[in-house]
BAMI-294503 format. One record per residue (C-alpha): residue number from 1; z, y, x; residue in three letters. Coordinates in nm, 2 decimals. Each point is the difference from the previous one (the first is absolute). Layout:
N
+-----+--------+--------+--------+-----+
!   i !     c3 !     c2 !     c1 !  aa !
+-----+--------+--------+--------+-----+
! NUM !      Z !      Y !      X ! Ala !
...
+-----+--------+--------+--------+-----+
END
This chain:
236
+-----+--------+--------+--------+-----+
!   i !     c3 !     c2 !     c1 !  aa !
+-----+--------+--------+--------+-----+
!   1 !   7.49 !  24.93 !   1.89 ! Unk !
!   2 !   0.00 !  -0.32 !   0.15 ! Unk !
!   3 !   0.32 !  -0.14 !  -0.21 ! Unk !
!   4 !  -0.02 !  -0.10 !  -0.31 ! Unk !
!   5 !   0.23 !  -0.17 !  -0.23 ! Unk !
!   6 !  -0.08 !  -0.21 !  -0.33 ! Unk !
!   7 !   0.20 !  -0.13 !  -0.26 ! Unk !
!   8 !  -0.18 !  -0.26 !  -0.25 ! Unk !
!   9 !   0.17 !  -0.15 !  -0.34 ! Unk !
!  10 !  -0.07 !  -0.34 !  -0.05 ! Unk !
!  11 !  -0.23 !  -0.07 !  -0.33 ! Unk !
!  12 !   0.08 !  -0.18 !  -0.29 ! Unk !
!  13 !  -0.15 !  -0.35 !   0.00 ! Unk !
!  14 !   0.14 !  -0.08 !   0.37 ! Unk !
!  15 !   0.31 !  -0.11 !   0.16 ! Unk !
!  16 !   0.02 !   0.36 !   0.10 ! Unk !
!  17 !   0.05 !   0.15 !  -0.34 ! Unk !
!  18 !   0.18 !   0.34 !   0.05 ! Unk !
!  19 !   0.05 !  -0.06 !   0.37 ! Unk !
!  20 !  -0.01 !   0.34 !   0.22 ! Unk !
!  21 !  -0.19 !  -0.06 !   0.33 ! Unk !
!  22 !   0.00 !   0.23 !   0.27 ! Unk !
!  23 !  -0.23 !  -0.01 !   0.31 ! Unk !
!  24 !  -0.04 !   0.24 !   0.25 ! Unk !
!  25 !  -0.33 !   0.07 !   0.20 ! Unk !
!  26 !  -0.06 !   0.14 !   0.32 ! Unk !
!  27 !  -0.38 !   0.12 !   0.06 ! Unk !
!  28 !  -0.06 !  -0.03 !   0.38 ! Unk !
!  29 !  -0.17 !   0.27 !   0.19 ! Unk !
!  30 !  -0.30 !  -0.18 !   0.00 ! Unk !
!  31 !  -0.03 !  -0.06 !  -0.40 ! Unk !
!  32 !  -0.23 !  -0.06 !  -0.22 ! Unk !
!  33 !  -0.17 !  -0.21 !   0.31 ! Unk !
!  34 !   0.31 !  -0.21 !   0.02 ! Unk !
!  35 !   0.21 !  -0.10 !  -0.36 ! Unk !
!  36 !   0.35 !   0.14 !  -0.03 ! Unk !
!  37 !   0.29 !  -0.16 !   0.10 ! Unk !
!  38 !   0.22 !  -0.10 !  -0.31 ! Unk !
!  39 !   0.37 !  -0.10 !  -0.02 ! Unk !
!  40 !   0.18 !  -0.15 !  -0.33 ! Unk !
!  41 !   0.31 !   0.10 !  -0.07 ! Unk !
!  42 !   0.17 !  -0.40 !   0.00 ! Unk !
!  43 !   0.35 !   0.04 !   0.04 ! Unk !
!  44 !  -0.01 !  -0.32 !   0.17 ! Unk !
!  45 !  -0.17 !  -0.24 !  -0.28 ! Unk !
!  46 !  -0.31 !  -0.14 !   0.01 ! Unk !
!  47 !  -0.14 !   0.10 !  -0.33 ! Unk !
!  48 !  -0.38 !  -0.14 !   0.02 ! Unk !
!  49 !  -0.21 !  -0.19 !   0.23 ! Unk !
!  50 !  -0.17 !   0.36 !   0.09 ! Unk !
!  51 !   0.35 !   0.14 !   0.02 ! Unk !
!  52 !   0.23 !  -0.12 !   0.27 ! Unk !
!  53 !   0.39 !   0.05 !   0.04 ! Unk !
!  54 !  -0.09 !   0.19 !   0.33 ! Unk !
!  55 !  -0.17 !   0.29 !  -0.18 ! Unk !
!  56 !  -0.34 !  -0.15 !   0.10 ! Unk !
!  57 !  -0.31 !   0.02 !  -0.24 ! Unk !
!  58 !  -0.29 !  -0.23 !  -0.01 ! Unk !
!  59 !  -0.30 !   0.14 !  -0.15 ! Unk !
!  60 !  -0.40 !  -0.09 !   0.11 ! Unk !
!  61 !  -0.08 !   0.38 !  -0.03 ! Unk !
!  62 !   0.28 !   0.08 !   0.26 ! Unk !
!  63 !  -0.19 !  -0.15 !   0.23 ! Unk !
!  64 !  -0.29 !   0.11 !   0.19 ! Unk !
!  65 !  -0.22 !  -0.28 !   0.01 ! Unk !
!  66 !  -0.31 !  -0.05 !  -0.15 ! Unk !
!  67 !  -0.08 !  -0.07 !  -0.31 ! Unk !
!  68 !   0.01 !   0.15 !  -0.39 ! Unk !
!  69 !   0.37 !  -0.05 !  -0.01 ! Unk !
!  70 !   0.09 !   0.17 !   0.31 ! Unk !
!  71 !   0.05 !   0.35 !   0.09 ! Unk !
!  72 !  -0.33 !   0.20 !   0.02 ! Unk !
!  73 !   0.02 !   0.33 !   0.13 ! Unk !
!  74 !  -0.27 !   0.13 !  -0.20 ! Unk !
!  75 !   0.11 !  -0.08 !  -0.30 ! Unk !
!  76 !   0.41 !  -0.12 !   0.01 ! Unk !
!  77 !   0.26 !   0.23 !  -0.10 ! Unk !
!  78 !   0.34 !   0.01 !  -0.08 ! Unk !
!  79 !  -0.04 !  -0.01 !  -0.33 ! Unk !
!  80 !  -0.18 !  -0.33 !   0.05 ! Unk !
!  81 !   0.28 !  -0.12 !   0.18 ! Unk !
!  82 !   0.27 !   0.07 !  -0.31 ! Unk !
!  83 !  -0.24 !  -0.15 !  -0.28 ! Unk !
!  84 !  -0.01 !  -0.29 !   0.22 ! Unk !
!  85 !   0.38 !  -0.05 !   0.05 ! Unk !
!  86 !   0.04 !   0.03 !  -0.39 ! Unk !
!  87 !  -0.27 !  -0.22 !  -0.11 ! Unk !
!  88 !  -0.02 !  -0.28 !   0.28 ! Unk !
!  89 !   0.31 !  -0.03 !   0.13 ! Unk !
!  90 !   0.26 !   0.12 !  -0.31 ! Unk !
!  91 !  -0.20 !  -0.27 !  -0.20 ! Unk !
!  92 !   0.05 !  -0.22 !  -0.28 ! Unk !
!  93 !   0.04 !  -0.31 !   0.18 ! Unk !
!  94 !   0.08 !   0.04 !   0.35 ! Unk !
!  95 !  -0.02 !  -0.37 !   0.10 ! Unk !
!  96 !  -0.37 !   0.01 !   0.04 ! Unk !
!  97 !   0.04 !   0.29 !   0.25 ! Unk !
!  98 !   0.13 !  -0.29 !   0.27 ! Unk !
!  99 !  -0.34 !  -0.09 !   0.15 ! Unk !
! 100 !   0.11 !  -0.38 !  -0.01 ! Unk !
! 101 !   0.03 !   0.00 !  -0.39 ! Unk !
! 102 !  -0.30 !   0.25 !  -0.09 ! Unk !
! 103 !  -0.18 !  -0.35 !  -0.03 ! Unk !
! 104 !   0.20 !  -0.08 !  -0.30 ! Unk !
! 105 !  -0.06 !   0.27 !  -0.21 ! Unk !
! 106 !  -0.09 !  -0.16 !  -0.35 ! Unk !
! 107 !   0.11 !  -0.34 !   0.04 ! Unk !
! 108 !   0.28 !  -0.19 !  -0.14 ! Unk !
! 109 !   0.20 !   0.00 !   0.34 ! Unk !
! 110 !  -0.08 !   0.42 !   0.03 ! Unk !
! 111 !   0.19 !   0.01 !  -0.33 ! Unk !
! 112 !   0.30 !  -0.21 !   0.06 ! Unk !
! 113 !   0.09 !   0.21 !   0.36 ! Unk !
! 114 !  -0.11 !   0.31 !  -0.11 ! Unk !
! 115 !   0.29 !   0.05 !  -0.27 ! Unk !
! 116 !   0.30 !  -0.09 !   0.21 ! Unk !
! 117 !  -0.17 !   0.25 !   0.30 ! Unk !
! 118 !  -0.03 !   0.29 !  -0.28 ! Unk !
! 119 !   0.40 !  -0.07 !  -0.10 ! Unk !
! 120 !   0.06 !   0.07 !   0.35 ! Unk !
! 121 !  -0.19 !   0.30 !   0.04 ! Unk !
! 122 !   0.17 !   0.14 !  -0.28 ! Unk !
! 123 !   0.35 !  -0.08 !   0.12 ! Unk !
! 124 !  -0.12 !   0.18 !   0.31 ! Unk !
! 125 !  -0.10 !   0.30 !  -0.20 ! Unk !
! 126 !   0.31 !   0.03 !  -0.19 ! Unk !
! 127 !   0.19 !  -0.04 !   0.31 ! Unk !
! 128 !  -0.24 !   0.32 !   0.15 ! Unk !
! 129 !   0.15 !   0.19 !  -0.30 ! Unk !
! 130 !   0.32 !  -0.01 !   0.10 ! Unk !
! 131 !  -0.06 !   0.06 !   0.38 ! Unk !
! 132 !  -0.18 !   0.35 !  -0.14 ! Unk !
! 133 !   0.25 !   0.08 !  -0.22 ! Unk !
! 134 !   0.27 !   0.01 !   0.27 ! Unk !
! 135 !  -0.22 !   0.09 !   0.27 ! Unk !
! 136 !  -0.32 !   0.20 !  -0.15 ! Unk !
! 137 !  -0.23 !   0.16 !   0.27 ! Unk !
! 138 !   0.13 !   0.34 !   0.13 ! Unk !
! 139 !  -0.15 !   0.23 !  -0.23 ! Unk !
! 140 !  -0.10 !  -0.23 !  -0.30 ! Unk !
! 141 !   0.34 !  -0.04 !  -0.12 ! Unk !
! 142 !  -0.13 !   0.17 !  -0.32 ! Unk !
! 143 !  -0.31 !  -0.15 !  -0.05 ! Unk !
! 144 !   0.21 !  -0.34 !   0.06 ! Unk !
! 145 !   0.28 !   0.08 !  -0.29 ! Unk !
! 146 !  -0.26 !   0.14 !  -0.26 ! Unk !
! 147 !  -0.22 !  -0.27 !   0.02 ! Unk !
! 148 !   0.28 !  -0.24 !  -0.01 ! Unk !
! 149 !   0.15 !   0.20 !  -0.29 ! Unk !
! 150 !  -0.31 !  -0.03 !  -0.23 ! Unk !
! 151 !  -0.05 !  -0.38 !   0.09 ! Unk !
! 152 !   0.29 !  -0.15 !   0.04 ! Unk !
! 153 !   0.07 !  -0.14 !  -0.38 ! Unk !
! 154 !  -0.35 !  -0.13 !   0.07 ! Unk !
! 155 !   0.08 !  -0.21 !   0.33 ! Unk !
! 156 !   0.31 !  -0.13 !  -0.17 ! Unk !
! 157 !  -0.18 !  -0.07 !  -0.31 ! Unk !
! 158 !  -0.25 !  -0.21 !   0.22 ! Unk !
! 159 !   0.28 !  -0.18 !   0.16 ! Unk !
! 160 !   0.13 !  -0.13 !  -0.34 ! Unk !
! 161 !  -0.41 !  -0.12 !  -0.08 ! Unk !
! 162 !   0.02 !  -0.19 !   0.34 ! Unk !
! 163 !   0.34 !  -0.17 !  -0.10 ! Unk !
! 164 !  -0.14 !  -0.07 !  -0.31 ! Unk !
! 165 !  -0.30 !  -0.19 !   0.11 ! Unk !
! 166 !  -0.31 !   0.23 !   0.04 ! Unk !
! 167 !  -0.19 !  -0.07 !   0.33 ! Unk !
! 168 !   0.08 !   0.30 !   0.23 ! Unk !
! 169 !  -0.29 !   0.22 !   0.00 ! Unk !
! 170 !  -0.12 !  -0.02 !  -0.32 ! Unk !
! 171 !   0.15 !   0.30 !  -0.18 ! Unk !
! 172 !  -0.13 !   0.34 !  -0.16 ! Unk !
! 173 !   0.12 !   0.34 !   0.16 ! Unk !
! 174 !   0.30 !   0.02 !  -0.27 ! Unk !
! 175 !   0.10 !  -0.36 !   0.14 ! Unk !
! 176 !  -0.11 !  -0.18 !  -0.33 ! Unk !
! 177 !  -0.16 !  -0.32 !   0.02 ! Unk !
! 178 !  -0.38 !  -0.02 !   0.02 ! Unk !
! 179 !  -0.20 !  -0.27 !  -0.17 ! Unk !
! 180 !  -0.01 !  -0.18 !   0.35 ! Unk !
! 181 !   0.35 !  -0.01 !   0.02 ! Unk !
! 182 !   0.06 !  -0.16 !  -0.36 ! Unk !
! 183 !  -0.25 !  -0.24 !   0.10 ! Unk !
! 184 !   0.13 !  -0.10 !   0.28 ! Unk !
! 185 !   0.43 !  -0.01 !  -0.08 ! Unk !
! 186 !   0.17 !  -0.24 !   0.16 ! Unk !
! 187 !   0.38 !  -0.02 !   0.12 ! Unk !
! 188 !   0.12 !   0.24 !   0.25 ! Unk !
! 189 !   0.01 !  -0.18 !   0.34 ! Unk !
! 190 !   0.31 !  -0.02 !   0.17 ! Unk !
! 191 !  -0.04 !   0.17 !   0.30 ! Unk !
! 192 !  -0.11 !   0.29 !  -0.22 ! Unk !
! 193 !   0.28 !   0.00 !  -0.21 ! Unk !
! 194 !   0.24 !  -0.03 !   0.27 ! Unk !
! 195 !  -0.15 !   0.28 !   0.18 ! Unk !
! 196 !  -0.03 !   0.23 !  -0.30 ! Unk !
! 197 !   0.34 !  -0.06 !  -0.12 ! Unk !
! 198 !   0.14 !   0.14 !   0.35 ! Unk !
! 199 !  -0.21 !   0.30 !  -0.02 ! Unk !
! 200 !  -0.04 !   0.12 !  -0.35 ! Unk !
! 201 !   0.39 !   0.14 !   0.00 ! Unk !
! 202 !  -0.07 !   0.17 !   0.31 ! Unk !
! 203 !  -0.29 !   0.15 !  -0.15 ! Unk !
! 204 !   0.17 !   0.09 !  -0.28 ! Unk !
! 205 !   0.26 !   0.19 !   0.18 ! Unk !
! 206 !  -0.25 !   0.17 !   0.20 ! Unk !
! 207 !  -0.22 !   0.14 !  -0.29 ! Unk !
! 208 !   0.34 !   0.10 !  -0.18 ! Unk !
! 209 !   0.08 !   0.19 !   0.28 ! Unk !
! 210 !  -0.32 !   0.22 !   0.01 ! Unk !
! 211 !   0.02 !   0.02 !  -0.37 ! Unk !
! 212 !  -0.24 !  -0.19 !  -0.10 ! Unk !
! 213 !   0.02 !  -0.08 !  -0.41 ! Unk !
! 214 !   0.01 !  -0.31 !  -0.17 ! Unk !
! 215 !   0.12 !  -0.20 !   0.32 ! Unk !
! 216 !   0.35 !  -0.11 !  -0.14 ! Unk !
! 217 !  -0.10 !  -0.26 !  -0.28 ! Unk !
! 218 !  -0.14 !  -0.19 !   0.31 ! Unk !
! 219 !   0.35 !   0.00 !   0.20 ! Unk !
! 220 !   0.07 !  -0.38 !  -0.15 ! Unk !
! 221 !  -0.37 !  -0.14 !   0.08 ! Unk !
! 222 !   0.07 !  -0.31 !   0.12 ! Unk !
! 223 !  -0.11 !  -0.36 !  -0.12 ! Unk !
! 224 !   0.19 !  -0.33 !   0.10 ! Unk !
! 225 !  -0.20 !  -0.23 !   0.20 ! Unk !
! 226 !  -0.20 !  -0.22 !  -0.20 ! Unk !
! 227 !  -0.17 !  -0.34 !   0.08 ! Unk !
! 228 !  -0.35 !  -0.05 !   0.05 ! Unk !
! 229 !  -0.06 !  -0.12 !  -0.33 ! Unk !
! 230 !   0.16 !   0.31 !  -0.18 ! Unk !
! 231 !  -0.22 !   0.18 !  -0.26 ! Unk !
! 232 !   0.00 !   0.36 !   0.08 ! Unk !
! 233 !   0.05 !   0.25 !  -0.27 ! Unk !
! 234 !  -0.33 !   0.19 !  -0.11 ! Unk !
! 235 !  -0.07 !   0.29 !   0.21 ! Unk !
! 236 !   0.07 !   0.36 !  -0.09 ! Unk !
+-----+--------+--------+--------+-----+
END
């Protein structure tokens, strides 16, 4: 078998929580002397510094260069690629995956810039969900529908928490605020509020169509725009 497809669910504590992400992998004739070719189902969205809008995947492990982070015919594997995509690409702070920003890790400047970057990644994750529900990869229709049937209400609960001021990427598996989220509560940014006010009704409709339970209550989940000095209500 020289063609593989991997479906990954975004993990809690990241902007990609509850998203589904599909990767196609081709094993060249000379594999494992060379790494697999990997294509990401992007739907035209530049999700991440490592995942571009054309489906390109940037990962050191997919480079046959020298060094421990590069592909090694003796020890590297497809499983290692999958684990790296999950752990190094769909990460909690994708801002620092940008090579020119990595030096800001742990600095006040980095903290200021990482949050809006994570908010954008979250919005792109929601848009990816809508694309998948509308056009799931052939043969994976049941997997996509089943995932969002189970997780739809938690996706919407996360939208509610972020609208109420929890920083993106600070929720647990049930989309409840963690201690980090409570401690970092602040008014939701205008950009995120506008985006969610446009996306949430479409998500409610899409989740309801596939039979996801508990989504109707979020149909009116819209908050008015507020000034930068507004006080956000407590995180749920």
